[in-house]
TORPA-4810 file (N, C-alpha, C, O; in nm, 3 decimals):
<nodes>
NODE_1_10.511_7.030_2.930_10.485_7.122_2.816_10.497_7.103_2.634_10.602_7.095_2.572_X
NODE_2_10.385_7.101_2.588_10.405_7.025_2.463_10.436_7.160_2.402_10.387_7.269_2.432_X
NODE_3_10.539_7.125_2.298_10.594_7.222_2.206_10.513_7.264_2.083_10.534_7.181_1.994_X
NODE_4_10.440_7.347_2.048_10.371_7.341_1.891_10.459_7.313_1.804_10.577_7.349_1.810_X
NODE_5_10.422_7.263_1.738_10.496_7.214_1.614_10.529_7.246_1.542_10.630_7.198_1.490_X
NODE_6_10.434_7.396_1.474_10.459_7.480_1.390_10.624_7.562_1.386_10.685_7.608_1.289_X
NODE_7_10.666_7.555_1.544_10.828_7.565_1.584_10.931_7.525_1.546_11.040_7.580_1.559_X
NODE_8_10.901_7.401_1.481_11.005_7.305_1.479_11.094_7.351_1.329_11.216_7.343_1.321_X
NODE_9_11.011_7.397_1.228_11.097_7.479_1.140_11.188_7.580_1.171_11.301_7.592_1.123_X
NODE_10_11.125_7.664_1.265_11.178_7.795_1.335_11.294_7.751_1.430_11.371_7.841_1.463_X
NODE_11_11.313_7.641_1.473_11.368_7.617_1.585_11.528_7.578_1.475_11.640_7.627_1.489_X
NODE_12_11.485_7.478_1.373_11.602_7.432_1.245_11.636_7.557_1.221_11.753_7.528_1.195_X
NODE_13_11.633_7.665_1.209_11.643_7.765_1.147_11.755_7.849_1.238_11.824_7.940_1.193_X
NODE_14_11.757_7.800_1.369_11.868_7.858_1.473_11.960_7.730_1.532_12.058_7.733_1.607_X
NODE_15_11.897_7.627_1.477_12.023_7.489_1.548_12.157_7.504_1.442_12.153_7.537_1.324_X
NODE_16_12.254_7.475_1.511_12.383_7.492_1.446_12.400_7.608_1.452_12.469_7.626_1.351_X
NODE_17_12.384_7.736_1.513_12.463_7.857_1.537_12.479_7.866_1.645_12.401_7.912_1.729_X
NODE_18_12.608_7.812_1.664_12.659_7.842_1.876_12.635_7.986_1.860_12.609_8.009_1.979_X
NODE_19_12.626_8.095_1.806_12.694_8.210_1.861_12.493_8.289_1.839_12.457_8.405_1.856_X
NODE_20_12.433_8.202_1.809_12.273_8.302_1.795_12.177_8.212_1.890_12.163_8.089_1.890_X
NODE_21_12.120_8.301_1.963_12.044_8.206_2.051_11.893_8.255_2.037_11.853_8.371_2.028_X
NODE_22_11.804_8.118_2.039_11.668_8.199_1.979_11.549_8.113_2.124_11.561_8.005_2.183_X
NODE_23_11.483_8.183_2.130_11.392_8.124_2.242_11.261_8.179_2.223_11.236_8.282_2.161_X
NODE_24_11.175_8.101_2.283_11.026_8.117_2.275_10.951_8.136_2.391_10.970_8.042_2.468_X
NODE_25_10.857_8.235_2.444_10.805_8.233_2.581_10.655_8.252_2.572_10.595_8.273_2.467_X
NODE_26_10.607_8.243_2.677_10.457_8.213_2.668_10.416_8.353_2.740_10.513_8.417_2.781_X
NODE_27_10.290_8.410_2.763_10.249_8.518_2.841_10.265_8.556_2.963_10.259_8.668_3.014_X
NODE_28_10.298_8.396_3.030_10.336_8.356_3.173_10.461_8.370_3.221_10.490_8.381_3.340_X
NODE_29_10.560_8.369_3.098_10.689_8.399_3.141_10.802_8.287_3.109_10.924_8.300_3.114_X
NODE_30_10.720_8.162_3.070_10.759_7.997_3.076_10.816_7.995_2.914_10.755_8.034_2.814_X
NODE_31_10.933_7.945_2.922_10.972_7.898_2.774_10.917_7.787_2.710_10.903_7.673_2.754_X
NODE_32_10.882_7.843_2.576_10.837_7.712_2.496_10.916_7.680_2.430_10.862_7.590_2.366_X
NODE_33_11.051_7.691_2.383_11.072_7.632_2.324_11.251_7.727_2.328_11.278_7.829_2.391_X
NODE_34_11.349_7.638_2.230_11.473_7.701_2.294_11.595_7.649_2.172_11.556_7.563_2.093_X
NODE_35_11.659_7.672_2.165_11.791_7.609_2.074_11.886_7.555_2.147_11.848_7.532_2.262_X
NODE_36_11.974_7.531_2.127_12.073_7.445_2.209_12.164_7.591_2.244_12.181_7.602_2.366_X
NODE_37_12.221_7.696_2.170_12.296_7.781_2.216_12.237_7.849_2.341_12.302_7.875_2.442_X
NODE_38_12.092_7.878_2.320_12.024_7.931_2.463_12.078_7.818_2.568_12.134_7.853_2.672_X
NODE_39_12.064_7.726_2.545_12.063_7.591_2.703_12.210_7.643_2.732_12.236_7.683_2.845_X
NODE_40_12.315_7.643_2.622_12.412_7.680_2.692_12.417_7.803_2.736_12.480_7.813_2.842_X
NODE_41_12.364_7.922_2.686_12.377_8.048_2.751_12.312_8.039_2.927_12.367_8.094_3.022_X
NODE_42_12.187_7.956_2.937_12.129_7.907_3.040_12.192_7.821_3.174_12.149_7.803_3.288_X
NODE_43_12.317_7.776_3.100_12.363_7.678_3.182_12.261_7.497_3.189_12.251_7.412_3.277_X
NODE_44_12.211_7.505_3.069_12.139_7.349_3.100_12.212_7.294_2.971_12.263_7.351_2.874_X
NODE_45_12.197_7.153_3.010_12.233_7.052_2.892_12.128_7.059_2.793_12.186_6.991_2.708_X
NODE_46_12.045_7.082_2.752_11.962_7.115_2.602_11.864_7.160_2.641_11.821_7.171_2.755_X
NODE_47_11.812_7.196_2.515_11.679_7.276_2.517_11.557_7.222_2.613_11.477_7.300_2.665_X
NODE_48_11.554_7.085_2.631_11.426_7.020_2.653_11.457_7.077_2.828_11.363_7.037_2.895_X
NODE_49_11.567_7.160_2.922_11.566_7.175_3.050_11.547_7.283_3.061_11.545_7.326_3.176_X
NODE_50_11.524_7.378_2.952_11.489_7.518_2.898_11.303_7.519_2.953_11.242_7.572_3.046_X
NODE_51_11.267_7.435_2.846_11.105_7.469_2.858_11.031_7.435_2.956_11.060_7.328_3.010_X
NODE_52_10.914_7.511_3.009_10.859_7.513_3.128_10.894_7.605_3.245_10.826_7.655_3.335_X
NODE_53_11.014_7.608_3.216_11.094_7.749_3.337_11.068_7.879_3.275_11.015_7.918_3.171_X
NODE_54_11.136_7.940_3.400_11.069_8.097_3.383_11.259_8.161_3.363_11.361_8.093_3.365_X
NODE_55_11.245_8.289_3.347_11.403_8.334_3.342_11.478_8.352_3.493_11.600_8.356_3.506_X
NODE_56_11.377_8.361_3.611_11.404_8.365_3.700_11.466_8.261_3.775_11.531_8.283_3.878_X
NODE_57_11.446_8.146_3.725_11.499_8.031_3.766_11.603_7.994_3.664_11.659_7.885_3.670_X
NODE_58_11.633_8.097_3.558_11.788_8.027_3.458_11.883_8.146_3.463_11.995_8.137_3.412_X
NODE_59_11.850_8.239_3.514_11.950_8.353_3.524_11.993_8.452_3.658_11.944_8.444_3.770_X
NODE_60_12.059_8.511_3.631_12.091_8.578_3.800_11.991_8.688_3.808_11.937_8.727_3.704_X
NODE_61_11.967_8.729_3.903_11.838_8.843_3.958_11.839_8.937_3.902_11.728_8.979_3.866_X
NODE_62_11.968_9.023_3.862_11.900_9.098_3.783_11.906_9.132_3.593_11.871_9.226_3.521_X
NODE_63_11.978_8.981_3.569_11.906_8.988_3.430_11.790_8.916_3.392_11.748_8.930_3.277_X
NODE_64_11.708_8.808_3.506_11.578_8.793_3.509_11.491_8.923_3.514_11.381_8.931_3.460_X
NODE_65_11.562_9.049_3.600_11.398_9.085_3.622_11.471_9.228_3.472_11.383_9.314_3.466_X
NODE_66_11.563_9.257_3.391_11.549_9.275_3.323_11.485_9.241_3.223_11.409_9.308_3.153_X
NODE_67_11.511_9.153_3.216_11.441_9.027_3.083_11.275_9.060_3.121_11.206_9.095_3.026_X
NODE_68_11.222_9.051_3.230_11.073_9.029_3.286_11.025_9.198_3.216_10.934_9.225_3.139_X
NODE_69_11.127_9.288_3.281_11.034_9.434_3.233_11.036_9.442_3.119_10.937_9.502_3.076_X
NODE_70_11.113_9.405_3.035_11.136_9.412_2.888_10.993_9.319_2.810_10.923_9.361_2.718_X
NODE_71_10.980_9.176_2.888_10.852_9.154_2.807_10.724_9.205_2.886_10.615_9.182_2.835_X
NODE_72_10.731_9.282_3.022_10.643_9.361_3.025_10.561_9.472_2.942_10.441_9.482_2.919_X
NODE_73_10.653_9.539_2.912_10.642_9.646_2.792_10.618_9.571_2.681_10.505_9.576_2.632_X
NODE_74_10.709_9.496_2.628_10.637_9.425_2.488_10.483_9.399_2.514_10.399_9.450_2.439_X
NODE_75_10.469_9.366_2.559_10.342_9.292_2.589_10.174_9.420_2.589_10.060_9.431_2.546_X
NODE_76_10.280_9.488_2.673_10.145_9.625_2.705_10.151_9.689_2.602_10.042_9.710_2.548_X
NODE_77_10.271_9.743_2.535_10.272_9.788_2.378_10.279_9.745_2.266_10.270_9.811_2.163_X
NODE_78_10.295_9.627_2.276_10.331_9.566_2.117_10.471_9.610_2.018_10.490_9.582_1.899_X
NODE_79_10.551_9.681_2.104_10.660_9.755_2.074_10.766_9.656_2.055_10.817_9.615_2.159_X
NODE_80_10.802_9.618_1.967_10.961_9.515_1.948_11.078_9.601_2.054_11.099_9.712_2.103_X
NODE_81_11.121_9.493_2.050_11.233_9.530_2.137_11.371_9.494_2.056_11.395_9.381_2.014_X
NODE_82_11.451_9.600_2.042_11.562_9.627_1.915_11.668_9.676_1.969_11.684_9.778_2.035_X
NODE_83_11.761_9.571_1.925_11.902_9.591_1.945_11.940_9.627_2.079_12.025_9.714_2.099_X
NODE_84_11.886_9.568_2.164_11.898_9.590_2.340_12.039_9.518_2.368_12.051_9.397_2.353_X
NODE_85_12.155_9.609_2.414_12.282_9.553_2.430_12.295_9.517_2.581_12.253_9.575_2.681_X
NODE_86_12.374_9.389_2.564_12.405_9.386_2.751_12.521_9.271_2.792_12.537_9.184_2.707_X
NODE_87_12.588_9.263_2.891_12.677_9.168_2.883_12.647_9.065_2.922_12.552_9.081_2.999_X
NODE_88_12.675_8.960_2.913_12.656_8.834_2.969_12.795_8.751_2.990_12.907_8.786_2.953_X
NODE_89_12.755_8.624_3.063_12.866_8.511_3.062_12.830_8.459_2.981_12.712_8.429_2.962_X
NODE_90_12.962_8.425_2.880_12.931_8.285_2.797_12.924_8.146_2.875_12.912_8.146_2.997_X
NODE_91_12.933_8.000_2.783_12.908_7.881_2.828_13.065_7.853_2.895_13.093_7.772_2.983_X
NODE_92_13.151_7.942_2.827_13.290_7.917_2.880_13.308_8.027_3.009_13.411_8.023_3.076_X
NODE_93_13.234_8.094_3.030_13.300_8.170_3.161_13.345_8.290_3.123_13.377_8.364_3.216_X
NODE_94_13.361_8.346_2.977_13.398_8.452_2.951_13.289_8.564_2.978_13.178_8.542_3.025_X
NODE_95_13.330_8.668_2.946_13.183_8.781_2.930_13.222_8.849_2.784_13.327_8.880_2.727_X
NODE_96_13.039_8.855_2.746_13.075_8.889_2.577_12.980_9.017_2.594_12.946_9.068_2.701_X
NODE_97_12.950_9.052_2.486_12.839_9.122_2.413_12.727_9.067_2.329_12.733_9.029_2.211_X
NODE_98_12.641_9.067_2.395_12.495_9.026_2.310_12.388_9.126_2.277_12.344_9.200_2.365_X
NODE_99_12.350_9.130_2.169_12.271_9.223_2.159_12.140_9.126_2.081_12.143_9.049_1.985_X
NODE_100_12.025_9.172_2.175_11.918_9.115_2.138_11.801_9.165_2.063_11.810_9.283_2.028_X
NODE_101_11.684_9.095_2.029_11.527_9.171_1.933_11.458_9.051_2.024_11.500_8.941_2.057_X
NODE_102_11.309_9.133_2.056_11.255_9.036_2.084_11.116_9.101_2.006_11.116_9.222_1.982_X
NODE_103_10.998_9.016_1.966_10.890_9.061_1.899_10.784_8.944_1.975_10.811_8.841_2.037_X
NODE_104_10.652_9.010_1.941_10.506_8.904_1.966_10.508_8.815_1.884_10.571_8.860_1.788_X
NODE_105_10.471_8.699_1.860_10.435_8.614_1.775_10.312_8.506_1.758_10.286_8.438_1.857_X
NODE_106_10.262_8.494_1.681_10.073_8.361_1.697_10.155_8.259_1.781_10.271_8.225_1.755_X
NODE_107_10.079_8.214_1.887_10.094_8.078_1.948_9.998_7.985_1.907_9.875_7.992_1.916_X
NODE_108_10.069_7.896_1.861_9.932_7.752_1.860_9.910_7.686_1.958_9.843_7.585_1.937_X
NODE_109_9.954_7.711_2.101_9.892_7.673_2.235_9.776_7.722_2.293_9.706_7.683_2.387_X
NODE_110_9.769_7.836_2.202_9.622_7.904_2.206_9.637_8.066_2.154_9.729_8.130_2.103_X
NODE_111_9.503_8.098_2.194_9.515_8.231_2.092_9.594_8.319_2.149_9.561_8.430_2.108_X
NODE_112_9.677_8.326_2.219_9.729_8.449_2.278_9.882_8.427_2.216_9.917_8.315_2.179_X
NODE_113_9.960_8.529_2.208_10.073_8.557_2.133_10.203_8.514_2.233_10.188_8.515_2.355_X
NODE_114_10.292_8.488_2.190_10.437_8.448_2.227_10.540_8.566_2.239_10.554_8.680_2.194_X
NODE_115_10.587_8.503_2.300_10.703_8.643_2.332_10.893_8.543_2.239_10.966_8.460_2.293_X
NODE_116_10.902_8.603_2.100_11.019_8.562_2.041_11.120_8.614_2.075_11.094_8.730_2.106_X
NODE_117_11.239_8.589_2.089_11.364_8.654_2.130_11.491_8.604_2.039_11.499_8.482_2.050_X
NODE_118_11.572_8.647_1.970_11.676_8.643_1.947_11.800_8.714_2.016_11.780_8.831_2.050_X
NODE_119_11.898_8.674_2.036_12.038_8.705_2.095_12.159_8.665_1.998_12.181_8.546_1.974_X
NODE_120_12.240_8.770_1.939_12.352_8.710_1.886_12.485_8.786_1.964_12.472_8.903_2.001_X
NODE_121_12.592_8.725_1.981_12.715_8.703_2.035_12.810_8.816_1.929_12.881_8.787_1.833_X
NODE_122_12.779_8.950_1.990_12.887_9.064_1.918_13.007_9.034_1.918_13.086_9.104_1.856_X
NODE_123_13.048_8.922_1.988_13.230_8.877_1.970_13.277_9.025_1.994_13.374_9.052_1.924_X
NODE_124_13.229_9.136_2.082_13.337_9.208_2.111_13.418_9.180_2.232_13.368_9.137_2.337_X
NODE_125_13.553_9.206_2.214_13.616_9.193_2.329_13.578_9.264_2.442_13.546_9.382_2.428_X
NODE_126_13.576_9.215_2.549_13.544_9.272_2.683_13.708_9.260_2.806_13.717_9.313_2.917_X
NODE_127_13.781_9.202_2.758_13.872_9.160_2.843_13.971_9.248_2.879_14.045_9.238_2.976_X
NODE_128_13.969_9.367_2.765_14.085_9.490_2.775_14.011_9.564_2.907_13.899_9.543_2.952_X
NODE_129_14.130_9.674_2.960_14.134_9.702_3.090_13.974_9.814_3.083_13.906_9.835_3.184_X
NODE_130_13.946_9.867_2.963_13.855_9.949_2.928_13.686_9.904_2.949_13.597_9.962_3.010_X
NODE_131_13.685_9.774_2.869_13.604_9.730_2.846_13.569_9.650_3.014_13.451_9.630_3.040_X
NODE_132_13.651_9.617_3.094_13.590_9.575_3.179_13.575_9.668_3.291_13.525_9.619_3.392_X
NODE_133_13.611_9.797_3.294_13.538_9.932_3.356_13.420_9.944_3.306_13.328_9.976_3.381_X
NODE_134_13.400_9.923_3.181_13.286_9.925_3.201_13.169_9.845_3.199_13.052_9.880_3.217_X
NODE_135_13.220_9.726_3.174_13.138_9.646_3.266_13.145_9.668_3.405_13.026_9.671_3.436_X
NODE_136_13.234_9.690_3.545_13.205_9.729_3.638_13.085_9.855_3.637_12.998_9.866_3.724_X
NODE_137_13.101_9.948_3.518_13.001_10.065_3.583_12.865_10.031_3.544_12.774_10.090_3.600_X
NODE_138_12.833_9.922_3.434_12.728_9.866_3.433_12.697_9.814_3.555_12.613_9.879_3.617_X
NODE_139_12.740_9.715_3.608_12.690_9.626_3.737_12.647_9.703_3.851_12.544_9.680_3.915_X
NODE_140_12.751_9.816_3.881_12.698_9.936_3.931_12.548_9.972_3.914_12.450_9.928_3.975_X
NODE_141_12.556_10.055_3.822_12.410_10.099_3.778_12.301_10.005_3.810_12.200_10.044_3.868_X
NODE_142_12.320_9.875_3.769_12.209_9.792_3.771_12.177_9.792_3.937_12.065_9.839_3.956_X
NODE_143_12.254_9.747_4.079_12.295_9.713_4.127_12.206_9.833_4.238_12.130_9.819_4.334_X
NODE_144_12.261_9.943_4.171_12.240_10.099_4.269_12.158_10.175_4.192_12.163_10.297_4.212_X
NODE_145_12.072_10.128_4.096_12.015_10.237_4.034_11.874_10.325_4.081_11.804_10.397_4.011_X
NODE_146_11.860_10.290_4.223_11.696_10.347_4.275_11.799_10.418_4.376_11.729_10.468_4.464_X
NODE_147_11.913_10.438_4.397_11.995_10.561_4.457_12.072_10.643_4.408_12.135_10.592_4.316_X
NODE_148_12.101_10.762_4.430_12.153_10.891_4.378_12.286_10.764_4.316_12.314_10.662_4.380_X
NODE_149_12.353_10.804_4.177_12.454_10.763_4.100_12.542_10.900_4.026_12.514_10.968_3.927_X
NODE_150_12.652_10.904_4.115_12.724_11.018_4.048_12.804_11.000_3.977_12.880_10.906_4.001_X
NODE_151_12.827_11.084_3.854_12.885_11.055_3.767_13.039_11.078_3.792_13.103_11.038_3.695_X
NODE_152_13.089_11.112_3.857_13.229_11.115_3.896_13.277_10.979_3.976_13.385_10.921_3.970_X
NODE_153_13.152_10.945_4.058_13.156_10.809_4.123_13.141_10.695_4.037_13.192_10.594_4.085_X
NODE_154_13.087_10.680_3.925_13.070_10.584_3.830_13.210_10.594_3.762_13.287_10.500_3.746_X
NODE_155_13.231_10.734_3.723_13.381_10.691_3.679_13.549_10.640_3.740_13.652_10.600_3.686_X
NODE_156_13.511_10.667_3.869_13.595_10.635_3.948_13.600_10.480_3.934_13.699_10.427_3.883_X
NODE_157_13.472_10.392_3.990_13.429_10.281_3.931_13.511_10.182_3.815_13.572_10.075_3.818_X
NODE_158_13.482_10.263_3.733_13.513_10.250_3.599_13.654_10.243_3.542_13.696_10.194_3.437_X
NODE_159_13.723_10.317_3.654_13.861_10.370_3.613_13.896_10.434_3.516_14.007_10.412_3.468_X
NODE_160_13.822_10.520_3.468_13.842_10.623_3.353_13.760_10.760_3.411_13.681_10.770_3.504_X
NODE_161_13.823_10.882_3.297_13.780_10.998_3.347_13.592_10.978_3.322_13.539_10.874_3.284_X
NODE_162_13.525_11.097_3.352_13.391_11.131_3.299_13.374_11.115_3.161_13.294_11.051_3.093_X
NODE_163_13.447_11.172_3.141_13.444_11.221_2.973_13.460_11.085_2.919_13.359_11.038_2.867_X
NODE_164_13.586_10.998_2.921_13.595_10.875_2.884_13.509_10.801_2.896_13.488_10.727_2.799_X
NODE_165_13.429_10.789_3.005_13.312_10.717_3.031_13.208_10.753_2.950_13.124_10.667_2.924_X
NODE_166_13.200_10.829_2.920_13.052_10.903_2.858_13.101_10.866_2.726_13.008_10.799_2.681_X
NODE_167_13.207_10.872_2.624_13.247_10.873_2.551_13.222_10.668_2.503_13.169_10.615_2.405_X
NODE_168_13.273_10.626_2.593_13.291_10.477_2.566_13.137_10.423_2.573_13.094_10.351_2.483_X
NODE_169_13.082_10.449_2.649_12.898_10.421_2.693_12.871_10.418_2.569_12.848_10.314_2.508_X
NODE_170_12.872_10.547_2.513_12.758_10.596_2.430_12.809_10.557_2.291_12.746_10.595_2.192_X
NODE_171_12.924_10.481_2.276_12.996_10.427_2.154_12.924_10.281_2.127_12.889_10.223_2.025_X
NODE_172_12.918_10.247_2.279_12.938_10.122_2.277_12.753_10.058_2.307_12.710_9.953_2.258_X
NODE_173_12.682_10.141_2.385_12.565_10.115_2.429_12.471_10.189_2.358_12.368_10.127_2.332_X
NODE_174_12.478_10.330_2.310_12.447_10.426_2.246_12.336_10.485_2.368_12.217_10.508_2.346_X
NODE_175_12.395_10.500_2.479_12.345_10.587_2.570_12.443_10.651_2.669_12.534_10.576_2.704_X
NODE_176_12.444_10.752_2.712_12.485_10.817_2.800_12.477_10.745_2.932_12.398_10.652_2.944_X
NODE_177_12.547_10.779_3.020_12.546_10.680_3.158_12.410_10.720_3.237_12.352_10.635_3.305_X
NODE_178_12.361_10.855_3.228_12.250_10.912_3.294_12.111_10.861_3.195_11.994_10.859_3.235_X
NODE_179_12.152_10.829_3.080_12.012_10.745_3.017_12.062_10.628_3.059_11.964_10.569_3.105_X
NODE_180_12.147_10.567_3.070_12.157_10.434_3.138_12.068_10.394_3.245_11.993_10.298_3.264_X
NODE_181_12.108_10.524_3.326_12.055_10.506_3.447_11.912_10.507_3.474_11.866_10.433_3.561_X
NODE_182_11.823_10.603_3.388_11.732_10.600_3.330_11.651_10.463_3.324_11.570_10.416_3.404_X
NODE_183_11.692_10.424_3.222_11.622_10.294_3.184_11.668_10.214_3.256_11.614_10.110_3.219_X
NODE_184_11.762_10.179_3.370_11.707_10.052_3.418_11.636_10.126_3.578_11.604_10.048_3.668_X
NODE_185_11.625_10.215_3.589_11.511_10.276_3.685_11.388_10.253_3.611_11.293_10.238_3.689_X
NODE_186_11.363_10.248_3.516_11.241_10.227_3.443_11.205_10.060_3.422_11.091_10.017_3.406_X
NODE_187_11.326_9.979_3.427_11.306_9.854_3.426_11.275_9.795_3.556_11.180_9.717_3.562_X
NODE_188_11.336_9.820_3.652_11.277_9.861_3.843_11.105_9.889_3.858_11.017_9.820_3.909_X
NODE_189_11.103_10.017_3.790_10.932_10.053_3.791_10.875_9.965_3.755_10.786_9.928_3.831_X
NODE_190_10.894_9.882_3.616_10.800_9.843_3.542_10.800_9.691_3.629_10.693_9.630_3.631_X
NODE_191_10.914_9.632_3.697_10.874_9.542_3.742_10.801_9.506_3.877_10.754_9.399_3.915_X
NODE_192_10.805_9.647_3.949_10.715_9.675_4.049_10.550_9.675_4.027_10.458_9.643_4.102_X
NODE_193_10.553_9.714_3.920_10.444_9.816_3.870_10.332_9.654_3.827_10.211_9.648_3.851_X
NODE_194_10.401_9.562_3.772_10.320_9.440_3.756_10.356_9.336_3.814_10.312_9.229_3.772_X
NODE_195_10.447_9.339_3.930_10.456_9.229_4.043_10.422_9.259_4.203_10.441_9.186_4.300_X
NODE_196_10.360_9.407_4.196_10.267_9.432_4.308_10.183_9.542_4.305_10.188_9.628_4.218_X
NODE_197_10.109_9.539_4.393_10.031_9.644_4.420_10.058_9.790_4.480_9.977_9.871_4.525_X
NODE_198_10.190_9.797_4.466_10.242_9.933_4.583_10.173_10.042_4.506_10.197_10.016_4.388_X
NODE_199_10.103_10.148_4.512_10.062_10.254_4.465_10.176_10.344_4.388_10.296_10.320_4.404_X
NODE_200_10.128_10.448_4.303_10.248_10.453_4.179_10.337_10.552_4.233_10.456_10.557_4.203_X
NODE_201_10.269_10.649_4.328_10.368_10.746_4.437_10.479_10.688_4.484_10.593_10.732_4.470_X
NODE_202_10.437_10.556_4.557_10.537_10.480_4.647_10.670_10.426_4.529_10.791_10.448_4.537_X
NODE_203_10.599_10.356_4.432_10.679_10.325_4.336_10.754_10.389_4.281_10.867_10.342_4.269_X
NODE_204_10.723_10.529_4.221_10.818_10.636_4.146_10.961_10.644_4.293_11.082_10.625_4.284_X
NODE_205_10.878_10.675_4.404_10.964_10.693_4.528_11.118_10.587_4.538_11.237_10.611_4.563_X
NODE_206_11.064_10.503_4.515_11.135_10.371_4.594_11.262_10.386_4.456_11.380_10.394_4.492_X
NODE_207_11.229_10.389_4.296_11.276_10.380_4.185_11.387_10.487_4.156_11.473_10.467_4.070_X
NODE_208_11.380_10.639_4.257_11.470_10.710_4.248_11.422_10.809_4.189_11.509_10.896_4.182_X
NODE_209_11.287_10.854_4.123_11.234_10.947_4.040_11.174_11.065_4.139_11.109_11.030_4.238_X
NODE_210_11.188_11.156_4.121_11.183_11.318_4.165_11.016_11.268_4.227_11.005_11.275_4.349_X
NODE_211_10.910_11.228_4.163_10.765_11.204_4.207_10.710_11.104_4.106_10.774_11.030_4.030_X
NODE_212_10.572_11.118_4.121_10.522_11.028_3.993_10.484_11.071_3.914_10.427_10.991_3.840_X
NODE_213_10.483_11.206_3.870_10.450_11.281_3.739_10.603_11.256_3.668_10.626_11.232_3.550_X
NODE_214_10.663_11.266_3.739_10.819_11.253_3.663_10.831_11.092_3.623_10.848_11.080_3.502_X
NODE_215_10.828_10.986_3.683_10.825_10.879_3.634_10.720_10.855_3.537_10.779_10.805_3.441_X
NODE_216_10.601_10.861_3.510_10.514_10.901_3.479_10.580_10.926_3.331_10.611_10.839_3.250_X
NODE_217_10.593_11.078_3.318_10.668_11.143_3.171_10.778_11.046_3.125_10.761_11.003_3.011_X
NODE_218_10.890_11.003_3.194_11.014_10.999_3.148_10.934_10.808_3.105_11.004_10.750_3.023_X
NODE_219_10.848_10.751_3.139_10.822_10.628_3.109_10.736_10.623_3.002_10.728_10.515_2.944_X
NODE_220_10.652_10.740_2.952_10.613_10.731_2.831_10.690_10.792_2.748_10.663_10.785_2.629_X
NODE_221_10.821_10.876_2.797_10.876_10.901_2.669_10.981_10.805_2.616_11.033_10.806_2.505_X
NODE_222_11.003_10.717_2.725_11.124_10.593_2.668_11.042_10.484_2.653_11.070_10.395_2.572_X
NODE_223_10.978_10.481_2.696_10.871_10.330_2.685_10.727_10.355_2.616_10.664_10.251_2.637_X
NODE_224_10.677_10.409_2.572_10.593_10.430_2.510_10.464_10.397_2.593_10.363_10.362_2.532_X
NODE_225_10.464_10.405_2.696_10.315_10.354_2.753_10.372_10.428_2.895_10.490_10.455_2.916_X
NODE_226_10.241_10.458_3.002_10.236_10.515_3.132_10.217_10.398_3.250_10.147_10.301_3.220_X
NODE_227_10.267_10.403_3.363_10.267_10.321_3.465_10.141_10.306_3.471_10.123_10.190_3.507_X
NODE_228_10.003_10.378_3.449_9.875_10.324_3.485_9.795_10.221_3.368_9.712_10.133_3.388_X
NODE_229_9.858_10.271_3.239_9.855_10.184_3.097_9.947_10.020_3.152_9.911_9.908_3.114_X
NODE_230_10.048_10.041_3.232_10.120_9.936_3.208_10.039_9.819_3.321_10.003_9.702_3.305_X
NODE_231_10.031_9.913_3.438_9.949_9.856_3.534_9.809_9.746_3.469_9.797_9.624_3.478_X
NODE_232_9.721_9.844_3.408_9.624_9.776_3.339_9.643_9.664_3.279_9.572_9.565_3.298_X
NODE_233_9.751_9.668_3.192_9.780_9.569_3.115_9.805_9.426_3.195_9.764_9.312_3.177_X
NODE_234_9.879_9.479_3.277_9.944_9.327_3.354_9.828_9.280_3.427_9.814_9.161_3.457_X
NODE_235_9.761_9.354_3.451_9.621_9.331_3.552_9.542_9.189_3.466_9.516_9.085_3.526_X
NODE_236_9.505_9.215_3.277_9.458_9.166_3.209_9.543_9.095_3.180_9.482_9.001_3.128_X
NODE_237_9.686_9.063_3.174_9.711_8.943_3.184_9.735_8.836_3.259_9.784_8.729_3.223_X
NODE_238_9.699_8.867_3.363_9.675_8.791_3.544_9.577_8.729_3.532_9.570_8.618_3.583_X
NODE_239_9.454_8.790_3.450_9.360_8.747_3.470_9.351_8.668_3.350_9.251_8.597_3.342_X
NODE_240_9.414_8.666_3.277_9.452_8.526_3.157_9.506_8.454_3.172_9.487_8.344_3.121_X
NODE_241_9.627_8.488_3.271_9.708_8.367_3.281_9.664_8.269_3.418_9.725_8.165_3.443_X
NODE_242_9.540_8.323_3.507_9.457_8.268_3.598_9.361_8.161_3.520_9.344_8.042_3.546_X
NODE_243_9.297_8.252_3.405_9.228_8.124_3.349_9.275_8.069_3.243_9.198_8.031_3.155_X
NODE_244_9.401_8.056_3.232_9.482_7.964_3.125_9.546_7.854_3.283_9.580_7.736_3.300_X
NODE_245_9.538_7.934_3.338_9.569_7.769_3.485_9.440_7.695_3.524_9.434_7.572_3.530_X
NODE_246_9.337_7.779_3.549_9.246_7.693_3.551_9.193_7.578_3.467_9.146_7.471_3.508_X
NODE_247_9.208_7.617_3.340_9.176_7.527_3.203_9.275_7.427_3.181_9.246_7.319_3.130_X
NODE_248_9.407_7.462_3.222_9.446_7.322_3.244_9.417_7.252_3.362_9.375_7.138_3.342_X
NODE_249_9.428_7.292_3.501_9.388_7.236_3.596_9.270_7.163_3.552_9.256_7.048_3.591_X
NODE_250_9.186_7.214_3.477_9.102_7.102_3.424_9.077_6.974_3.317_8.984_6.902_3.280_X
NODE_251_9.204_6.989_3.294_9.200_6.851_3.200_9.258_6.739_3.224_9.246_6.645_3.145_X
</nodes>
């Protein structure tokens, strides 16, 4: 996959910054470009090993699903992702907090837009007991988002009181435990909307929502798009990707 020449100055801008990850991705979810810091984060030797691959090929299933859901919402609404905070593993194996911005930019590969992402290592310590407890709570929410998650059980997993968990999570993530659970459930719903033909009511039940109406209301409030609009945008995107694939095959 050729790298668009116009991205060279942009890549140069982010090279030599070991704690700043930059990537450019097409509408099909394939990376067009990345800097060395991003390659390190993905466990690759260099940017060339990132280009042409998808998030699912580079990251854990939980992270890949989260990234794909962010991309789907961005493509459907055009609304940039701002200050998305997550815990990831650094190249040396230590845990770290990363904050990510994503937006759509023109692509010289076609008339379609590309997804540009910048992630910055916050250098916040995660090795103390409290931050490790918060990491465990986040991991549990992601692994069990579609099932009932009691605050008391989550605080026990984190090793702190419910009040302490609420305070720390709000301070670090800007979200309460229940708000975090809702966002993770919405990520799973978006993943199913764009990856399957399941009825909306089935998706709502599978993702832990009371019913389809509740999922629709909460998705619109949090993400600014309804499930129906999300699926419609995904269908258009799939048709576009098929067209691009046919065009590439004919070259």
